N, C-alpha and C positions, 0 to 999 in steps of 0.2 A: 573338158569344158572349162573355159576360162572364167566364167561368171557362174554364180551359185543362185540357186532359186529357193525361196520360202514359200511353201504351198499353204495357203490359209483356208481352213476348212471348218466354217460355222455349219451347225446343222440343229434342226428343229424337228424332231419326230419322224425323221426318215431312217430309223433302224433297219428296215427291210432292204435298204439301198447301200447301206454303209460299207459291208463287208466288200462288195465289188468297187466302191468308190475308193476306199483305202487301199485295196490291192492294186487298183490301176494307178494310183499315186506313187506307192512304194515300190511298185514293180517296174518303174520306167528304167529304160536302158542307161539313161543318165539320171540318177535318182535326185530328188531334192535335197537341199542340205538339211531341211526340217520340214515337219508337217505340223502346223499350229492347228490343233483341233480345239474348236470352241463349242461346247454343248449350250444352245441358248434355251436353258431351263425345258429340256424335252420331258414328256411325260410317258414316252414309251421306253424301250430298252436300249436306246441309243448308247448311253454310257457303257452299258455292259457289253455292246458290241465292241467299242473302242478298246475295252480292256483286254479283249482277247488278242490285241496287236501289241502286247507289252514286249514282244522280241524285236519290234520294230525300233532300232536305237534312237532314231531321230524323230519320233513322235512325241509331241508335248500335248497334255490335255489340261483343258480349262474348264470347270463346270460353272455356269452362271446361275445365280439364285432366282432371277426373274428374267422373262423373256424381254428382249430389247424392242420388239415390233417392227424392226427394220434389220436387215442383214448388213446394211451400209455401216450401222454403228459397230457391228462386230468385226467387219472388214477393217474399218480403220484402227479400233483398238488392237486387234492382232498385228496390223502393219506396223504399228509403233513397237512390238516386241521383235519383229522380223529382223533377221541378220542377213539374209540374202541379198544379192545384187538385184535381183529380180523378185517380183511378187506375182504369185499365180492364185487365183480365187476360184477354184473348183467348187462347183455346187454339188452338194452332197448327194443328189439324186442323179447325176451324169456319171459319165465314165470316159476314159481316154486310151488312145492307142499307146502301146508301150514305147513308141519312137517319138511321142509328142515333145517332150523336153529336148531330146537330142536334137530334132529338127529345128525347133525353136532356137536352140544354141547355136546351131549353123547359121541361122538367119542373122541372130545377133552378131556374131563374128564377121559375118560378110556386110553387115551395115552397121557400123558402131555408132552412127548418129541416130538411129532408130531408138525410140524409148516405148514404143507401143508395137507389139508383136501379135498377129492374129492368124489362127489356123482355121480353114474351112471346116464347119461341122456337118454331121451326119446326124440324122434324127432317128430316134427308136421310141417303142411304146412302153407302157409301164412294166412289161415282162422282159424287156430288153431285146426285142426283135426289131431289126433294123426296118424303117418304114420308106424313108426318102431322104434325099440330099438336095432336091431342086425345090426353090422357093422363087417364083417368077421374078418379083420386084428386086430380090436380093441378088439373084444372079445377074441380071441386066447390069446392076450397078457394079458387082464385084468383077464382071467380065472385063472392065477397064483395066483391072490390075494384072491380068494375065495368070500366068501359073505361079512362079515365085518372084516377088517383085519388091521393090522398093519405092516410096514415094516421099517427097517432102510434104509435112503435114499440111503446111498452108495451101498446097496445091490441090489437096483433095478435101478441104474443110467444107466448102460450100455443098459438094456432093453429099456429105454426111449430115448436112441440116435437113434433107428430106426424109430420113428416118434412120434408126440406129442399125447400120449394116453389120456392126459387131454384135452378133446375135446373143452371145452369152459370155460371161466372164470366165466361164469353163475353157474357152478357146483363146483367152487373152494372157499375155505377159506384159507386165508394166515395170519399167525400170524404177527400182525404188527411190533413187535419189529424185527423180521427176515427180513420183507420187507424193513425196514428202513437200518438195517445192510448191505443189499446187494445193496442198492442204487435205489431200484425200478426197473421199466423197462427200458430197454436200448431203447431209442426213435429212435436210427439209424436204428433200425430193422424192417423197415416197414412190418407190417402184421404178424411178427413171433417173436416178443419181449417176448410174453408170453412163447412160448416154450423154448426160451433162458433162461427166468427167472426160469421156472420150473426145468431145468437142474442145474442151480445154486443153487437153494434150495435143491435138492436132494443131491447135493455134501456136503452140510453142515447141512442139517436137515432132520428129519424123516417124514414119510408119513403114513397117514391113509385113508381107501377107504371103502366105502360101496356099494354094487352091487344093492341096493335098488334105483330104478329110482325116483329121488326127484326133478329133473329139467326137464324142457320142452324147447328144442332148436328149434327155428323156422328156417326153410329153405324156403327162398322165393328168388325171382328174383334180389332183391336190396342187399343180403347179399354182404359183402366185399370180403369175402374169394375168393382167386383165381384172384382177379382183379389187378394183376400186371404183369410186364413183365418177361418172362421165365428166362432171364438171371439174372435179380436181385434176383428173388425167388430161383432160385438154387444156387447162391453165397450165399445168407443168410442162406438157409438151411445148406449148407456145413459149413459155418462159426459156426452156432451154435453146431454142432456135433464136429468140429475140437476144438472149445474152450472148449467143455466138456472134450475131450480127454486130452488136455493139463492140465485140472486140475487134471485128473485122474493119469497122468504120474507121477511116482515117489511117488505117495501116497500108502503106505502099505495096506490101506483098500482094495485095489483093487487088485485082482488076474490077472495073465497073459492073462487069457481067457476074461475077463471083458475088459481089456485095448484093447486087439486085436479086440473085437467086436466093441468098439467105433471107432477105427480107420478105420475099415472095412467099418462102415456106412459113415465115411467121405469121403472114396474113392468112394464109391457109388454115392454120391451127387456131386463129383468132375466128375464122368462120364456124370452125368445129365448136368453140366454145360459146359462140352467140346464137348457136342452135337452141340453147336452153331458153326458155320464155323467161324464167325468174332465175337470176344468177345471185347465188349467195356464196360468198368467199369468206373462209374463215380467217380471223385477223392474221393468223400465223403465216399466210400466204399472201399478205398484202404486197409483200416485196415483189412476187411475180407479177401481179397486176401493175405496179409501178413500172417494171422494166418493159412490159408489153406495151403499156401507154406511151412510153417514150419511143417505142419503135413503130409501133402501129396505132396511133392515137384513134380513140373511138370514144363516142358520147356515153355508151354503157359502161365502158372501163372507167371513164371519169366520174360517173355516177357511184360506181363502187367505191371510188377512192374518197369520195364525199361523204360516204354513209359512215355514221360514227360507229 
């Protein structure tokens, strides 16, 4: 492998999944240069589980005294310590095929301008039983990419404004120099900073994808996805798309159709936001309202901006 990988593994209270997760990382046919484990103030036996892997020479452990409240902060912090050419952010409750990194390395070598690599995931339940790999809207979109493919990021950016087709960071590799250039994940975007980051990546960097299922995403009752209030989620969804549209506007790489699609998606998310009869937005999220008002102006957004 000509490029090295840093696996960044934050964890909060997933002790019961950690042995499988670490084994699936350390047991890769092409192992990562390092495994940066960050314990986000777990209250279970997570740290004890990690200590059983002291024989893994490239595993580094850091225990945080306080929980960050968002995995994105831990991802950013660990990325600053990483030494690999590529960053992998495997979720602590997921798993991976032993050939994941080897296949991703092959894609990286075949497509040197790609800075964002993705492998199709398969889904499993809390006990590790494979449940499905087909998601209707996801497959319809990814079908455009075929089996193993390369795309100019700007050519597929508009498609990715409809939803986050890169379903999990566990299935993604990011070139570290690109991650650093973009400033990492925006920690203001609770639960959605990965989508925002991928949209920023596609604006400036190319993308490679394999339809071979190489990652196993675990669905269980403690997943954090969806555990946020409707107003905040709708606003941040809309912000991600509006920000993508603003980057596309005036850029000659994008045709009118692509820009129109991105703006249409922003309007759809504005509609989701305006379903709320009474909108109350925290001052810390004012930046999102401002961006949305620039792209899809509306009297209710203006009223929010005029509220002290």
